[in-house]
C-alpha positions as CSV (number, residue, x, y, z in Angstrom):
1,M,-71.4,73.8,119.0
2,K,-68.4,71.4,116.9
3,L,-69.5,69.1,114.9
4,Y,-66.5,67.1,114.6
5,N,-66.7,66.9,118.5
6,I,-70.4,65.7,118.7
7,F,-70.7,63.7,115.4
8,A,-70.1,60.6,117.4
9,T,-73.4,61.4,119.4
10,S,-75.5,62.5,116.6
11,L,-77.3,59.4,115.8
12,L,-77.6,58.4,119.1
13,C,-79.6,61.8,120.0
14,G,-81.5,61.0,116.6
15,A,-82.4,58.0,118.6
16,A,-83.0,58.7,122.4
17,F,-84.7,61.7,121.3
18,F,-87.0,61.0,118.8
19,M,-87.3,57.4,117.0
20,A,-88.5,57.1,113.1
21,S,-90.6,54.2,112.3
22,C,-89.1,51.5,110.2
23,N,-92.5,50.7,108.3
24,D,-92.5,54.0,107.5
25,M,-89.6,55.9,106.5
26,L,-91.7,59.6,106.2
27,E,-93.0,59.0,109.8
28,T,-91.3,61.0,112.1
29,S,-93.7,60.5,115.3
30,P,-91.5,60.3,118.4
31,Y,-91.5,57.1,120.6
32,G,-90.3,59.3,123.3
33,Q,-88.9,62.7,124.3
34,F,-87.9,65.2,126.2
35,T,-90.0,68.1,127.2
36,D,-89.4,71.6,126.0
37,E,-87.9,72.6,129.0
38,Q,-85.4,70.0,129.2
39,M,-84.6,70.8,125.3
40,D,-81.4,73.0,126.4
41,E,-78.7,74.4,124.1
42,N,-76.4,70.8,124.1
43,A,-79.6,68.7,123.5
44,I,-80.4,71.1,120.4
45,D,-76.9,70.6,119.5
46,G,-77.2,66.8,119.1
47,L,-80.0,67.3,117.0
48,M,-78.6,69.5,115.1
49,A,-75.4,67.7,114.5
50,A,-78.0,64.8,113.5
51,A,-79.5,67.4,110.7
52,Y,-76.2,67.9,109.3
53,A,-75.1,64.0,109.5
54,G,-77.9,63.4,107.1
55,L,-75.4,65.0,104.3
56,E,-73.8,61.7,104.5
57,A,-76.8,59.8,103.5
58,H,-75.4,56.6,105.7
59,F,-78.9,55.9,107.3
60,I,-79.5,52.1,107.1
61,G,-76.8,50.1,105.2
62,N,-73.5,50.9,103.4
63,N,-75.4,49.7,100.4
64,E,-78.1,52.2,100.5
65,A,-75.4,54.8,101.2
66,F,-73.3,53.8,97.9
67,S,-76.4,53.5,95.6
68,G,-78.2,56.6,97.0
69,P,-75.5,58.6,97.3
70,S,-75.3,62.2,98.5
71,T,-72.2,62.9,96.5
72,N,-74.2,61.9,93.6
73,W,-71.6,60.0,91.5
74,I,-74.3,57.7,90.1
75,F,-75.2,60.8,88.3
76,D,-72.0,61.3,87.0
77,V,-72.1,57.8,85.6
78,R,-75.3,58.9,84.0
79,S,-73.6,61.9,82.1
80,D,-70.8,61.2,79.7
81,D,-68.0,61.8,82.2
82,A,-67.8,58.1,84.1
83,L,-68.6,54.4,84.3
84,K,-69.7,52.4,86.7
85,G,-66.4,50.5,87.1
86,G,-66.0,47.7,89.4
87,S,-66.1,44.2,88.5
88,G,-68.3,44.0,85.1
89,T,-71.8,44.9,83.9
90,S,-73.1,42.9,86.3
91,M,-71.9,44.1,89.8
92,E,-74.3,46.6,91.5
93,N,-76.2,46.0,88.0
94,N,-78.6,48.7,89.0
95,I,-76.0,51.4,88.4
96,H,-74.8,49.9,85.1
97,L,-78.5,50.6,84.1
98,L,-78.3,53.7,85.1
99,E,-75.4,54.0,83.1
100,I,-77.0,52.8,79.6
101,S,-80.0,54.6,80.3
102,S,-82.3,51.8,81.1
103,I,-84.7,53.0,83.7
104,S,-87.4,51.1,85.3
105,A,-89.6,52.0,88.8
106,T,-87.7,48.9,90.1
107,N,-84.1,49.8,90.4
108,P,-82.8,50.1,93.9
109,S,-81.0,53.5,93.4
110,C,-84.4,55.2,92.7
111,L,-85.7,53.8,96.1
112,F,-82.2,54.9,97.6
113,K,-81.9,58.4,96.5
114,W,-85.8,59.1,97.4
115,E,-85.4,57.5,101.1
116,N,-81.8,59.3,101.8
117,N,-83.5,62.1,101.4
118,Y,-86.4,61.9,103.0
119,Y,-84.8,60.9,105.8
120,A,-82.2,63.4,106.0
121,I,-85.5,66.0,106.0
122,A,-87.2,64.2,108.9
123,R,-84.1,64.7,110.9
124,V,-84.2,68.4,110.1
125,H,-88.3,68.3,110.7
126,I,-87.4,67.1,114.2
127,A,-84.7,69.6,115.1
128,M,-87.1,72.3,113.5
129,K,-90.0,71.4,116.3
130,S,-87.5,71.2,118.7
131,V,-86.3,74.3,118.4
132,Q,-89.0,76.3,118.0
133,N,-91.0,74.5,120.9
134,A,-87.4,74.8,123.3
135,T,-87.8,77.5,126.2
136,S,-84.3,77.4,126.9
137,L,-83.0,79.2,123.5
138,G,-82.8,82.8,123.3
139,D,-84.7,84.1,120.4
140,L,-81.7,85.2,118.3
141,L,-80.2,81.7,118.6
142,K,-83.4,80.1,117.5
143,T,-83.2,82.2,114.6
144,Q,-79.7,81.0,113.3
145,Y,-80.8,77.5,114.3
146,L,-84.0,77.3,112.4
147,A,-82.0,79.1,109.0
148,E,-79.5,76.5,108.8
149,L,-82.2,73.8,109.3
150,K,-84.2,75.7,106.3
151,F,-80.9,75.4,104.2
152,L,-80.5,71.9,105.1
153,R,-84.1,71.3,104.4
154,A,-83.7,73.1,100.9
155,F,-80.5,71.1,100.0
156,Y,-82.0,67.9,100.4
157,Y,-85.6,69.4,98.3
158,F,-83.0,70.3,96.1
159,D,-82.1,67.2,95.4
160,L,-85.4,65.4,94.8
161,Y,-86.0,68.3,92.6
162,R,-83.2,67.6,89.9
163,I,-83.6,63.7,90.1
164,F,-87.6,63.4,90.7
165,E,-90.2,65.1,88.7
166,R,-92.8,64.9,91.4
167,F,-92.3,64.1,95.0
168,P,-94.1,65.1,98.2
169,Y,-93.4,68.4,99.8
170,F,-94.2,69.2,103.3
171,T,-93.1,71.0,106.6
172,E,-92.4,70.3,109.5
173,N,-96.0,70.8,111.0
174,E,-97.7,68.2,108.5
175,N,-98.2,64.2,109.0
176,A,-95.8,63.3,105.6
177,S,-97.8,59.8,105.6
178,E,-100.7,62.1,104.5
179,I,-99.1,63.8,101.3
180,R,-99.5,63.3,97.7
181,F,-96.8,63.0,95.2
182,D,-98.6,65.8,92.9
183,R,-99.9,67.7,96.0
184,Y,-98.0,71.0,94.4
185,T,-96.4,71.8,91.2
186,R,-92.8,72.0,90.2
187,P,-93.0,76.0,90.3
188,E,-94.6,75.2,93.8
189,M,-92.0,73.3,95.0
190,Y,-89.0,75.5,93.4
191,A,-90.5,78.5,95.1
192,F,-90.7,76.9,98.5
193,I,-86.9,75.6,98.0
194,L,-85.9,79.1,97.4
195,D,-88.0,80.5,99.9
196,D,-86.1,78.6,102.7
197,L,-82.7,79.2,101.5
198,K,-83.8,83.3,101.1
199,E,-84.8,83.0,104.6
200,A,-81.4,81.2,105.7
201,Y,-79.6,83.8,103.7
202,A,-81.1,86.7,105.6
203,N,-80.7,85.2,109.2
204,L,-77.5,83.5,108.9
205,P,-74.1,84.7,110.6
206,E,-71.4,85.6,108.2
207,R,-68.8,83.6,109.9
208,Q,-69.6,80.4,111.9
209,T,-66.9,79.2,114.8
210,A,-67.3,75.3,113.9
211,P,-66.5,73.7,110.8
212,G,-69.0,72.3,109.0
213,R,-71.9,74.5,109.7
214,V,-73.7,76.5,106.7
215,N,-73.0,80.4,106.8
216,K,-74.9,83.1,104.8
217,F,-72.4,83.1,101.8
218,G,-73.0,78.9,101.7
219,A,-76.7,80.1,101.8
220,A,-75.6,82.5,98.9
221,A,-74.0,80.0,96.6
222,M,-76.8,77.6,97.2
223,L,-79.0,80.3,96.3
224,A,-76.9,80.7,92.7
225,R,-76.8,77.1,92.0
226,V,-80.8,76.6,92.8
227,N,-81.2,79.7,90.7
228,A,-79.1,78.5,87.7
229,Y,-81.4,75.6,87.5
230,E,-84.0,77.4,86.0
231,S,-82.0,80.3,84.3
232,N,-83.0,82.8,86.7
233,W,-79.6,84.9,85.6
234,S,-79.4,87.9,87.4
235,D,-80.4,86.3,90.6
236,V,-77.4,83.4,89.9
237,A,-74.8,86.4,89.4
238,T,-76.3,88.3,92.1
239,Y,-75.8,85.3,94.7
240,A,-72.7,84.2,93.3
241,K,-71.0,87.9,93.5
242,A,-72.6,87.7,97.2
243,V,-70.1,84.8,97.8
244,I,-67.1,86.5,95.8
245,D,-66.8,89.8,97.7
246,C,-67.2,88.2,100.8
247,G,-63.4,87.6,101.1
248,Q,-63.9,84.4,102.8
249,Y,-62.8,81.6,100.3
250,S,-60.1,81.8,97.9
251,F,-58.6,79.5,95.1
252,Y,-56.4,76.5,96.0
253,D,-52.8,77.5,95.5
254,N,-52.7,74.0,93.1
255,Y,-55.3,71.7,92.2
256,G,-54.2,68.9,94.0
257,D,-55.0,70.5,97.0
258,M,-58.2,69.4,97.3
259,S,-57.4,65.8,97.8
260,K,-55.4,67.0,101.0
261,I,-57.0,66.6,104.5
262,E,-55.0,69.2,105.7
263,F,-56.9,71.7,103.3
264,N,-60.5,70.3,104.9
265,N,-63.0,73.6,105.4
266,T,-60.2,76.2,103.5
267,H,-59.9,78.0,100.7
268,E,-62.7,76.6,98.1
269,S,-64.7,74.7,100.7
270,I,-68.0,76.3,101.1
271,L,-70.1,73.6,102.2
272,A,-68.7,70.2,102.8
273,M,-69.2,66.7,104.3
274,Q,-67.7,66.7,107.9
275,C,-65.3,63.3,107.2
276,S,-63.5,61.2,110.4
277,N,-62.4,57.8,110.6
278,V,-62.3,58.3,114.5
279,N,-65.1,56.5,116.7
280,N,-65.4,53.6,114.6
281,N,-65.5,55.0,111.4
282,S,-68.8,56.7,112.5
283,H,-68.7,59.7,110.2
284,I,-66.6,58.5,106.7
285,N,-67.7,59.4,103.2
286,W,-69.5,56.0,102.5
287,S,-71.0,57.1,99.3
288,N,-67.7,56.9,97.7
289,L,-66.5,54.2,99.9
290,L,-66.1,51.4,97.0
291,N,-64.7,54.2,94.5
292,I,-61.4,53.2,95.6
293,T,-58.6,51.8,92.8
294,Y,-57.7,48.3,93.5
295,S,-53.6,50.1,93.7
296,E,-51.0,47.6,93.5
297,G,-49.8,46.5,96.8
298,N,-53.3,47.4,98.2
299,L,-52.2,51.0,99.2
300,Y,-56.0,51.8,100.1
301,G,-57.1,48.3,101.5
302,S,-58.9,46.4,99.2
303,G,-60.7,48.7,96.7
304,D,-63.4,47.6,94.4
305,D,-62.9,50.3,91.6
306,F,-65.9,51.5,91.1
307,F,-66.4,55.1,89.3
308,H,-64.1,55.5,86.2
309,A,-63.7,58.0,84.2
310,S,-64.8,57.7,80.5
311,Q,-62.9,58.3,77.4
312,N,-64.7,60.6,76.8
313,L,-64.3,63.1,79.4
314,V,-60.3,62.0,79.5
315,D,-60.6,63.1,75.9
316,A,-62.3,66.8,76.5
317,F,-58.6,67.7,79.2
318,R,-56.9,67.8,75.4
319,T,-55.6,71.5,74.8
320,N,-54.6,73.1,71.4
321,P,-50.9,72.9,71.0
322,D,-50.8,76.8,70.1
323,T,-53.3,78.3,72.1
324,G,-53.5,76.1,75.7
325,L,-57.2,76.6,75.2
326,P,-59.7,73.6,75.3
327,F,-61.5,72.3,72.4
328,L,-64.8,73.6,72.0
329,G,-66.0,72.5,68.7
330,D,-65.7,70.4,65.7
331,D,-61.6,71.0,65.7
332,A,-60.5,68.6,68.3
333,P,-57.9,66.0,67.3
334,A,-59.1,62.5,66.4
335,E,-56.7,61.1,68.4
336,S,-57.8,59.9,71.8
337,V,-55.9,60.3,75.1
338,T,-53.8,57.2,75.8
339,S,-50.7,56.4,78.0
340,D,-48.6,57.5,74.7
341,Y,-50.6,60.3,73.5
342,S,-47.9,62.7,73.1
343,G,-50.4,66.0,72.4
344,S,-51.1,68.9,75.0
345,L,-53.1,68.5,78.1
346,D,-54.8,70.0,81.0
347,P,-53.0,69.1,84.1
348,R,-56.5,68.8,85.7
349,L,-56.8,65.4,84.0
350,D,-53.9,63.6,86.0
351,Y,-55.2,65.2,89.3
352,T,-58.7,63.6,88.4
353,V,-58.2,60.0,87.4
354,G,-55.3,57.3,87.0
355,R,-53.7,56.7,83.5
356,I,-51.3,53.5,82.5
357,G,-47.6,54.9,83.5
358,F,-48.7,58.1,85.5
359,P,-48.0,58.7,88.8
360,W,-50.9,58.0,91.5
361,R,-50.3,60.2,94.6
362,D,-46.6,59.4,94.4
363,N,-44.2,60.1,97.5
364,G,-41.8,61.8,94.8
365,T,-39.6,58.2,94.2
366,G,-41.8,56.9,91.7
367,K,-42.7,54.3,93.9
368,Y,-46.5,54.6,93.0
369,I,-47.5,54.2,89.3
370,Y,-51.0,53.6,88.3
371,G,-50.9,50.2,85.9
372,S,-53.5,47.7,84.8
373,A,-52.6,45.8,88.4
374,W,-54.5,48.6,89.6
375,I,-58.0,47.9,87.3
376,R,-60.2,45.7,88.7
377,D,-61.7,44.9,85.1
378,A,-59.6,46.0,82.4
379,N,-61.4,43.8,80.0
380,T,-64.8,46.0,80.5
381,Y,-63.8,49.2,81.5
382,S,-61.0,51.4,79.7
383,G,-58.7,52.1,83.0
384,Y,-59.4,55.7,84.5
385,S,-59.8,55.3,88.2
386,G,-60.6,58.3,89.8
387,K,-58.8,60.0,92.6
388,K,-60.4,62.8,93.9
389,W,-61.5,61.3,97.3
390,C,-58.4,59.3,97.6
391,I,-55.4,61.1,99.5
392,D,-51.6,60.3,99.9
393,P,-51.5,56.5,100.4
394,D,-48.3,57.4,102.9
395,D,-50.8,59.6,104.9
396,P,-51.1,57.8,108.4
397,M,-54.8,58.6,108.3
398,C,-55.3,56.4,105.2
399,L,-56.9,53.6,106.5
400,K,-55.7,50.3,105.1
401,Q,-58.3,47.8,106.9
402,Y,-62.1,47.8,106.1
403,P,-63.5,50.3,105.4
404,Y,-60.7,52.0,104.2
405,S,-61.5,55.3,105.0
406,S,-59.7,58.9,105.7
407,P,-60.9,62.1,107.4
408,L,-60.9,64.0,103.9
409,N,-64.0,65.9,103.7
410,F,-66.5,65.7,100.1
411,I,-66.9,69.0,99.2
412,F,-70.4,69.7,98.0
413,I,-70.0,73.5,97.0
414,R,-67.0,74.3,95.9
415,Y,-65.7,78.3,95.3
416,A,-64.6,77.3,91.7
417,D,-68.1,76.2,90.9
418,V,-69.6,79.7,92.3
419,V,-67.2,81.4,90.4
420,L,-67.9,79.6,87.4
421,L,-71.7,80.1,87.6
422,R,-71.2,84.3,88.0
423,A,-69.4,83.7,84.6
424,E,-72.1,82.1,83.0
425,A,-74.9,84.1,84.2
426,L,-73.2,86.9,83.0
427,I,-72.6,85.3,79.6
428,E,-76.3,84.6,79.3
429,I,-77.3,87.9,80.1
430,G,-75.2,88.9,77.4
431,Q,-73.4,91.6,79.6
432,E,-69.9,91.9,81.1
433,L,-68.5,89.6,79.1
434,N,-65.1,90.5,79.8
435,E,-65.5,89.9,83.7
436,A,-66.7,86.4,82.5
437,R,-63.6,85.8,80.7
438,E,-61.6,87.1,84.0
439,L,-63.4,84.6,86.1
440,I,-62.9,81.5,84.1
441,N,-59.1,82.5,83.9
442,Q,-59.1,82.7,87.4
443,V,-60.0,79.3,87.4
444,R,-57.6,78.1,84.6
445,R,-54.5,79.9,86.6
446,K,-55.0,77.2,89.6
447,A,-53.8,74.7,86.8
448,I,-51.4,76.8,85.2
449,R,-49.5,77.1,88.9
450,S,-50.3,73.4,89.1
451,I,-47.9,72.9,85.8
452,E,-45.2,75.4,87.3
453,Q,-45.4,73.7,90.4
454,A,-45.1,70.0,89.4
455,G,-41.2,69.8,90.1
456,T,-41.8,70.6,93.7
457,Y,-45.4,69.6,94.7
458,L,-46.4,66.7,96.7
459,P,-47.5,64.4,96.4
460,V,-46.7,63.8,93.1
461,D,-49.6,63.5,90.3
462,L,-47.7,64.7,87.1
463,D,-45.2,63.7,85.3
464,I,-43.7,66.7,83.0
465,N,-41.2,64.1,81.4
466,K,-44.3,61.9,80.3
467,A,-46.9,64.4,79.2
468,D,-46.6,68.1,77.7
469,Y,-49.0,70.0,80.3
470,Y,-50.1,73.5,78.3
471,V,-52.9,75.8,79.8
472,E,-53.3,79.3,78.8
473,E,-55.9,82.0,79.5
474,Y,-58.5,82.9,77.3
475,S,-57.9,86.2,75.5
476,S,-60.6,88.8,74.2
477,A,-60.0,87.6,70.3
478,G,-63.4,86.2,69.3
479,W,-64.7,86.4,72.8
480,N,-68.4,87.0,71.9
481,Q,-71.8,85.4,73.8
482,D,-71.5,82.6,71.8
483,Y,-68.0,81.1,71.8
484,A,-68.0,82.5,75.8
485,R,-71.0,80.1,76.6
486,R,-68.8,77.1,75.1
487,A,-65.6,78.2,77.3
488,V,-67.7,78.4,80.6
489,R,-69.5,75.0,79.7
490,M,-66.2,73.0,78.7
491,E,-64.5,74.7,82.1
492,R,-67.2,73.5,84.4
493,R,-66.6,70.1,82.6
494,L,-62.9,70.0,83.2
495,E,-62.9,71.9,86.8
496,L,-65.4,70.0,88.3
497,A,-65.2,66.6,86.7
498,M,-66.6,63.6,88.8
499,E,-67.5,65.9,91.7
500,G,-71.4,65.2,90.9
501,Q,-72.3,68.0,88.6
502,R,-71.9,67.5,85.1
503,W,-75.4,65.3,84.9
504,F,-77.3,68.4,86.5
505,D,-75.5,70.8,84.3
506,L,-76.3,68.7,81.2
507,C,-80.2,68.9,82.2
508,R,-80.3,72.5,83.2
509,W,-78.8,73.6,79.7
510,G,-81.5,71.5,78.2
511,N,-79.2,69.5,76.0
512,V,-79.1,66.3,77.7
513,S,-80.3,63.5,75.5
514,A,-78.8,64.6,72.6
515,T,-75.4,64.8,74.4
516,M,-75.9,61.7,75.7
517,N,-77.1,59.8,72.6
518,A,-74.0,61.4,70.9
519,Y,-71.6,60.1,73.9
520,F,-73.0,56.7,73.7
521,K,-71.9,56.3,69.8
522,Y,-68.2,57.7,70.9
523,E,-67.9,55.5,73.9
524,A,-69.3,52.6,72.2
525,N,-65.8,52.6,70.6
526,F,-64.1,52.2,73.9
527,E,-66.9,50.3,76.0
528,G,-68.5,47.7,73.7
529,Y,-71.6,47.7,76.0
530,Y,-72.8,51.2,75.0
531,S,-73.8,50.0,71.3
532,D,-77.2,49.2,71.9
533,A,-77.6,52.4,74.5
534,S,-79.9,55.2,73.9
535,M,-81.8,57.9,76.0
536,S,-85.1,59.3,75.3
537,D,-86.3,63.0,76.7
538,D,-88.8,60.9,78.7
539,E,-85.9,58.8,80.7
540,I,-84.2,61.9,82.5
541,F,-86.3,62.0,85.2
542,L,-86.1,58.8,88.0
543,P,-89.4,57.2,88.6
544,I,-90.6,56.9,91.9
545,S,-89.7,53.9,93.1
546,Q,-92.1,51.0,92.4
547,T,-91.8,49.8,96.6
548,E,-92.4,53.4,97.6
549,V,-95.5,53.4,95.4
550,D,-96.9,49.9,96.5
551,R,-96.7,51.2,100.4
552,S,-97.9,54.9,99.6
553,N,-101.5,53.3,100.3
554,G,-102.1,55.4,96.8
555,L,-100.5,58.7,97.7
556,Y,-98.0,57.7,95.0
557,Q,-97.7,57.0,91.1
């Protein structure tokens, strides 16, 4: 099965084989179906592709994918890493309200995140029942397909677990429209998610022949992530080590490699949304589609310029000029990073966001320089348009008319993430601190290589004549548990910036409201609309959408 060849037919398969009711999006009863004998491998492949395509979160309309994204960029906006962007706070105001922690059950993003995950789960369950009942599939193939589907189910349910405090959990053999939201406790639902992932890990092959399909070590990576959320550090260390030791993944040679199409499904890519802008753009990154800088000269078409980095995040990339290390405490300089900042910096900043006067995926001629004309609303937002999902504008695969897409995959699980999870686990256990330091330094070496390659690497995002890029490794001096914990948490912020992870890291570390309230005060110096923002502990989870409550016949509250 080749996902990239059958993506174009996946939605047709879902519609032709099993049609979900529009009146109740959890309803999975078919209008018509093939017999078990007719469910051959090709038919099952179509349903498998439809289940994987759920990772795109594009089921009904473009705005539902954008405001309830699988990439979780709106949760970076909920964190201290990012701003909504676009044209003023009133544009996509529902996301602005999340940004300032004004939480309401009528916010469309609550509905869209809920719906998109349950639509995806419905596809998984349709495929599960078909695989279980198909008479033309051998036992080995059935086992593998079911392992993939259980991975996907766990992935979608875990997304719900991190976002909503309570939600209905059901399997493929249950009537979803009869399940209460409080049927299971959170520990029980967490156990179900782990069980699915453990079964996937036990039964998936170590390698897949087609890009995009999850393998054994993808399940291990997800097990590391899920266990980290509940601080099961021994299991995190074990599963992360399995990924590291398998030999299938490696660090990008340059930090900019993650934004190149030629590196899709290579190096650090463990699980990724498979994107293509052929076949009428059926499978593109709809979630981040509007998060494209305006760009002087319409390099990416008419970008809407949502999703800017916060000044707080930008300032986190400052490094100590004596050590090349980030500032982990109150020793950071008072001066913020601006276009004329003269202090030393981590180069990952300029691969992550645009900065006034600095190259933006330039072809080496100095032609593409990020400036005020690239910013849609410089009066409201500080002007750090996100870069990671933007390819070289000279790439022929960069579509410059609607929907301005590219075939760049979005990576949900990256190797560097898993390496840092193992480092974090070792630190929390309080053992093998030297190994943890070495793992963190492996991640930092990529930043060091990026500086060394600045004169030859294309496209150009670093300007060594304007910025003092300086990164070094951590040494053994003062490397105790407390210092190591602060180091690995900062490394996660720098390495994974604007990849949809920061909010969930803050939540699992247990300091989200304190961090956010300090952030609101800091960022109000740059974006005045933060001046009255605050967050309490009961605003961390999103509420079940009022729309869902109203149509649940009393099952949800």
